[in-house]
Each structure stands twice: as structure tokens, then as C-alpha cells.
N, C-alpha and C positions, 0 to 999 in steps of 0.2 A: 156033798159039795162043801168045800170050806167056805165059811162065812166071814166077812170082814166086820170088825167092830167099828162101824162108821155111820154117819148120818148122811142120807141122800137128800139134798135140797133140790127139789125138782124145778123150781123157778118157772112153774107153769107148763112144764114139759110132761107129756104123757109117756112115762117110762113103761116098758113092757109091751107097747103096741108094735111088736116085731112082725114082719111079714114073712109068712111061709106059703101064702096062697098062690104065688106065681113062680114056683121053683122051676128052673130050666133043668138043673141036674144037681144031685147031691152025692157026696162021696165021703169016705173016711179021710181024716187028716193023715198026712204022710210025713216022713222024715226027709227033708231036702238038704242039700249042701248049703250051708249058711243058715239063715233064719227062715223058718217055714213060711211066714207071712210075706217075706220078700219074694220068695219063689212063687207063691200063689197069685200075687197081684200082677205078675207078668203076663198071666194067661187071660186076663179079662179084657173084653172088647169095650168100645165106647158106649154101647147101649146096654151094658151089663153092670151089675153090682156083685160084689163078693161078700157073702154072709158066713161068719165063722162062729161056731159054738165050741170053745175050747174044752168045756167040761164034758160035752157029749162026743167030742172028737169027730165033729162033722163040719163039712164045708159045703155051701150051696151057691150056685150061680143063679142070679135073679135078673129078670128083665127090669131095666131102669124105669120104664113107664108104669110099672105095676106097684111101685113102692112110694109111699108118702114119707119122705125123709123129713118133712117139716115138723113132724111129731116127735122127732128124736134129737137128742143133744149130740153135738159133734165138736171135733177139734181138728186143726190142720195136721196133715202128716207129710213127711218127705222121705223118699227112698234114696239112699245112697248105695247103689249096686256094688260099687267097688269095695265098700266095707260090709256088704251084706247086712245093711241096717235099715230098719224102718223106724223113723223118729217121729214122735208126736209132740205138738206144742202143749206145754203144761205150765201151771203156776204152782210152785212148791214153796210153801210158807212165805208167800208174797213175792217170790222171785219168778219172773217170766223166763222160761228156759225150754229145753228139749230133752225128752226122755226116750231111751231106746225101748221098743216093744219087743220082748224076747220070750217067745213061747217055750224056749228051752231052759229058762231060768225058773226054778221051782218055787222061789219065795214070792212075797208080795212085791217088795220094792227094794232097790239099792241106790244109795247116793255115794258119789266119790268123796274123798276126804276133804279136798279143798272147798267144795261147795258146802259140805256139812259144817265146816268151821265158819264159813262166811255167814251162815244162817244161825249160828249159835247152837247148833245141835250137838256139839261135842263138849259143851261146857261141863256137863255132869259126868264126863267119862272117868275122872279121877276122884270123884267124891265118894266117900264111903269105902266099904270093903269090896274090892273087885277081884279078890283072889280066885273066885270060881270062874272068872272069865279069862284067866291067863292063857288057857289053852285054845282060846277062840280067836280067830282072826278078825271077827266082826262083833260089834255090839248093836243092840237094838234101841231105836228111838221111835216115837209115834208122831207122825207128821201129818199136816193137812196139805192136800193137793187139789187143784182144780183142773178139769179137762173140759174146756168150754164152759158151759153152764152147770156141769156136773161137779158137785163139791163132795170130796171124800175126807172124812175126819178120822184121825187116829189110825192112819195106815202104818202097819208094822214095817219098819224100814231098817235094813242092814247098813251099817257104816263101818268102814275099816278102822281098826285101832291105829293109834298114832305111829307105831313102829312097824306096821304091816306094809310090805311092799305090794301095792295093788295097782294094776294097770287096767283101766276101764276098757281099753282098746286092744288088749292082748289077743293075738290070733286074728286080728281084723285088718292086718296090713299096716302100712306106715301111716302115721298121723298126718292129717291134712295141714298145709301151711295156712297162715292167716290171710294170704292173698288169694287162696283158692275160694271160688264162690261157694263151695260146699261147706266151708269152715263155719259158716253161721249156723249150720244145722248140727254141729257136733253136740253129742249128748253128755249130760253130767250124771246120768244114772239109768237104771233099768226098771221097767215095769214087768213083772214076771207072771208066771202061770197062775199062782195062787190068787192074784187079783183079777186076771183076765177071765178066769173061769166063772166069775160071778156075773159076767156080761155076755150079751150077744153082740158081736162086732160086725159092722157093715162097712166095707171099704168102697168109696167112690174114687176110682183111680183117675177119672177125668178132672174132677175138681179138687183132688187131693184132700178129701175130708174122710175122717174116720168117725162113724156114728156108733154110739154105745147105748144099749138098752139093758135093763136089769133082767137077768135070766130068771125064769120061774123055777 
């Protein structure tokens, strides 16, 4: 399993206390049209929770009454079915925003250019000799993000170079207008597989909460 160079500040949370004792059913993850997590959460009933282990490629349906979610850290999530996007609330370098959870993105994290510039993450792009990066569309910075009470330090993050044409919503339909209620959930970046595989994810679709515990 890939490991992040980060510090987990538990804030009194008991990470790792994941529940497997009351599985209703487990199966292998599958490739679905759009994002896999968006497809999976559609099938969950009000009395069920969805538990996903990206690294083991396994998904389990659990009885809600059997799980102690108070022992786990969580953040809000929102599903935009039209864009096939599951967005989670996050704080990136002090900015409260939304990030797309994309199980098909193989890296740790990506931020769009505009957001990266506003956070000062592109300041060092033209310092020193960058000749070896000329063939690359993205460069790497290490950023801090918070998902609820879970704090991740030095997360490897891809940022598009200044002259690179990059559309965060390419292939996801037309962008929402500012008057659309869904527009407040538009994401500025992506959390990918390399980060997700370090955690067990539990989705509470009734309360729109995503719980994360450190995978063993």
C-alpha cells in the first residue's frame, strides 16, 4: 500500500476502530459509468451504511444500528448525479472548499490552477531550473488539508502549469450556472486513489457524511 508522508492528528478520535462485525454483504469493487462511489451510494437503503476499502478493492453493506460512528472522524459530502461527482467538504491550506472524490484518479490530489494561485502554491513555479519539467503538464506541491477533524500534512498535489489548458470538469457535462443550487458544491480539485487507499471509507447517505478511518 502506498503511504502518505503526513501527520494524522486524531483530536481524540479512535482511528482504526472500523466495523466489520455486522456485514450484510461484501463484494469486489466494480467499474461503473461515471465515478464508482456515485454509483455505489445509489443502492444503499436508509438503514444501511456503505463501507469501502479501496486498497483491498472491497465494498460492504452494513447495518446502521451495528456501527458506532461517533468513534470516527467525518466530513460532509454531496452527490451531483448529473456530473457523476461525489464532493466532500475540505479545508485546503486554510480555504474551506469542496473536493471531488475520484476513485479513478491514480494520484494523491489535484488542485486547479486558479485555486492554487490564490493560495500561493504557484509562487515557486518559475524559481530555479525547471528545464526537466518542460514536458510535464503538472508540477507538484505539498499541501495541508483537513477533512473534518482529520488533518493531513504534506499531501503530494498536482497543479497544472501556467500555459497548460486544463478543464477540471472535462467530460462531466456543462458547467453549472451560479444561480443553480448545485453550484455551491462545485469542486476545485480531486482526491484520488493514492490517498483513498490509506483509509476505510464509510458513507452515510441519509445524513450525507463520509467517515474515514486509517486502514491497517
